[in-house]
N, C-alpha and C positions, 0 to 999 in steps of 0.2 A: 587746823585740821580737826576733823571729828570722826568718830567711829559710831556706826549704827550697830547696837548690840542688844536686841531683845533677848531676855532670859540669860543675860550674861555671856552670850556667845557672839563673837564678832561675825557679822554678816556682810557689812560694807565698811570700807575704809581701811586705813585712814584716808580721808579725802575732804575736799571742800564741801560745805553744806549745799544741798540742792536748793534752787530758788523756790521750788514748790514741792509739797509732800502730800502723798495720797494717804489719808488716814485709813484705819481698819474698816470704818463704816463706808468707805468709798468717797467721802468728801475730800476736797482739795484745799490745802492750806497754801495760799500765795505768800510770797515774801518770807518763806520759811527760814531762809538764811539770816533774817533780821531778828529772829526770836532770841530771847535771853537764854542763857545756859539752863536756867531752872525750867523754862518752858520746853526747851529741847529735850531735857531729861524725861519729860512726860511722854515723849515719842521715842524714847530709847536712843537718842543721839547724845553722845558725851564727848567733851573736849579731850584732846590728846596733849599730854605733857611730855617733853623730852623727845619730840619727833626729830627735831634738827640736832645734829651733832657733828663733830669734826671727825670724819672718817679716817684721817691720817693718824690721829692720836687717841681716838675713843672707839669703843665698841658699844653697839646698842643691842639690848636683849629683847625678848618678846614682851609685848605689852601686858600689864597687870592692871586689873580694875581696882581702884581705890577711891572710895567716897565720891561718887558722881564724876569720875574722870578716869581715863586710861593713861597709865604712866609707863613710858619706856624706860627701863633702867639703863643708865649710861655708866660705863666703867672706863677708866683710863687704861690704855694699852701699856704693857711693860716696855721698858727701854729696849729690851731684846726684840720684842715684836716689831716695834717701829724700825729698828735697825734692819731687820730681815726684809721688811716690806720695801724700805727705801733702797736697799742693795738691789732688790729684784726690779726696781724701776729703772736703774741705770743700764742693766744688761741689754734690754731691747733698744735703748738709745744708741749704745755702742754698735750693736748689730746693724742698725739702720744706717749708721754712718759708714760702716765697712761694706755694706751691700753693693753700692754702686761701683766699688773698686774691685769686687770679686770677678766680674766679667772680664776686666782687663787682665787679671791674673790668668784666667782660663784661656783667653785669646792668646796671650803670650806663649803659654805652654803648647797650645795647638799649633802655633806657627813654628815653634821649635821642633815639634814632631815632624812637620812637613819638611823642614830643612834637613832633618836627619834622613827622611825618606827620599830626599832628592826632588821633592815637589815644592820647593821653596816658593813662597809668595813674597811679593814686595811688601815690606813692612816698615813703618816709621818707628816702631818700638825697638829701642836698643837695650842692651843689657843694663846700662846705667839708668835708663828710664824705669826698667823693671825693678831695679834695686831701690830707686826712690819710691816707687809704688809700695813695695814691701815695707819700707821704712814708715810710710804714711799709715799703713794698716797697723804696724807695730805701735806707732805713737797713739793711735786710738785705743788699742788694747791696754797700753800703759796708762793712759788717762783713766780708763775704766778701773784698772787695778788701784790707782791712786785714790779715786773717789771711794772705792770700797774700803780701802785702808782708813780714810778719813772717817767714814761711818763707823767702822769697827772701833776706832780710837775715841770716838765721842763719848762723853761722860753723862750728857743730858739729852733729853728729847730735842730741846732747842738747838743744840749743837748738831744733832743728826739732821734736822730739818734745814739747817743753814748750808749744808753741802748741796751744791747745785752743779749741774753738768755744764751749763752755759753761764757766762758772767751775768747775763740778764735773763730774766724769765721770758720764755717765748710762749705766747698764747696761741 
């Protein structure tokens, strides 16, 4: 990755080098991306250091120019930051698993209202089915609470990252 920065101000990038470059005099340099870093510096293109980083455990600051290169300062996140971010990742997963069950709860309550109003519809849902449904929702919430407790109890970043919702990673 490279940054185009005439006069020390970033105008383009970070990005891949262009294959050709139009010089100030209007002439075109072909195979611009094949030039050495020293030659690229003549045209105000400088390499980037520290562009790639681990978003889960690191933070990247704003680029700083240092001796013919742009450097992104990389700092490690604190254990507490990683814990908070990981806890927040599990909440939507639990919600997504509960979501398809919600409509069944709503339908059951609607049918019960109709029964009370004397407009009963035929239904396959029994009270025992409804209790099983609530138990399934409760087990998902319990699993979410357990995962959050595992994260809170973790003593290292590696232990936090070892907590998974599923036994195997799902891509």
